[in-house]
Every structure is written in structure tokens, then in C-alpha cells.
N, C-alpha and C positions, 0 to 999 in steps of 0.2 A: 044487083046491089049486095046480096049476101056473099056472092063470090068475091067481090072486092073487099068486103069487111073481113072475110076469112083470110085472104092473102095478106091484107094489111096486118092482121093480128099475128099470123104466122111469121111474117117478116119482122115485126116488132119483137116477138118472142125469140126468134133466132138472133137478132141483134143484141138483146139483153143477155142471152146465153153466151154469145161470142165475147161480149164485153167483159162479163164476169170471168170467163175462162182466160182471157188475155191478162186481166188484172191479177188473177191468181199467179200466173206464170211470171209476171213482172215482180210480184212480191217475193217469189222464190229466188229471184236473181239479185235481190238487194245484198249489199255486203254483209249486213247483220245476219240475214237468213243463210247466206253461203257459209259464214263462219259457224253458225249453229249446226248446219248440216255436216260440216267437216268435223266438228267436235263430236257429234253423235257417231259418225263413221269411225273416228279414232277410238272412241270408247268401245264400240262394237268389235272392232278389230282387236283391241286389247283383251276383251273377254274371250274371243275365239283363240287368241294366242295363249292365254292362261289355261284354257281348257285343253288345248293341244299339249302344252307342257305337262299338265297333270296326267294326261293319257300316256305320254311318253314315259314319265316317271313310274306310273303303275305298270306299264309293260316291261320296263327295265327291272323292276322289283320282281315281277312274276318270272321273267326269264332267268334272273339271277337265282331265284329259288329252284327253278327247274334244273339249272346247271349244277347247283350245290347238291341237289338230290341225286342227279346222274353221276356226279363225281364222288359222292359219299362225303362231302364236306359238311360238317355239323359244328354247332357251337359246343365248346367244351366247358361245362359249368364249373369245373375245378380250377380253370385258369382264371386268375384275377383280372386279367386284361380282356377276357372274352374274345380272344383272337381265334379265328377258325384254324383248325389243324387237320392235316391229313390223317386218316385212320392209321394207326400203328406208328405214328411219328413219335419220337422220344422228346420229352421235355428237356430243355437244357439244364444241366446241373448248376446249382448256385455255387459260386466261388466264395469260399470263406476268406475273409480278410486276414485271418490268422495264418493261412497257408502261405501267403506271399512273404518273401523276404523284404524287410523294410529298407535294406540297403540297395536293392535292385532299382535302378532308375526306371521310371515309367515314361512312356512317350507323352509329349505335350499335345499331340494331335491324334485323332483317331484314324484308323486305316479302313474305314468304311467306304467301300467302292461306290455305294449308292448315294453318297453325299454330293451335293452340288458344290462345285469348286469355282 
């Protein structure tokens, strides 16, 4: 008699456990649950992508500083535009407007080869 009661109780417990397990899995497969899971995964992927971009930017800045130190490029505090210059490079002379002849025609476009055409 105790044997039958034990197996009956064990079978009922296994049935309840299996039923709850199946119901949980079915709830995970509802459209609302799938949408929430997809949104969570997208947010998580966005955070990982942002962290990766910040790591890349930090690495780029560090490498740029290393290269600037290796090449001897430093900020020149005397220059108003704070453009980096090679050591020993000369600053361009300012052209005085009085030096130019006012009768000389000036070109209407620049000859800068680096411009986009």
C-alpha cells in the first residue's frame, strides 16, 4: 500500500513539474514575450556596440598620442588656430594688403589642389 502511495505521489509531482515547465515554455513563445526578448537583445547589443566604439576611440587617441610623440609633433601654443606643426617648420608670413598693387587683377577662384571640384 505504501509503495502504491509513493509512486502515485511521485507521478503526480512529476506531472505537476512537467506541466509547469511546459506552460513556462509556452509563455516564452507568445508574440508579446518574443517581442520583449528581441527588444532586450537589441538594447544589449546597442550597449555592447557603444562600449566597442568607445574602446576604439580611446585606442585611436592613445595611438595618435604615441605617434605624435614618436614623430615629435606637438601643439604650438603661439599659433592661434592650434594646428600641429613639425619641429623647425616656419610659420607663413602674413601678406600685407598694402604690398599688393590695387590695379593687379586677382583670380576669381582659388588654385587650391585639395579642394573638391
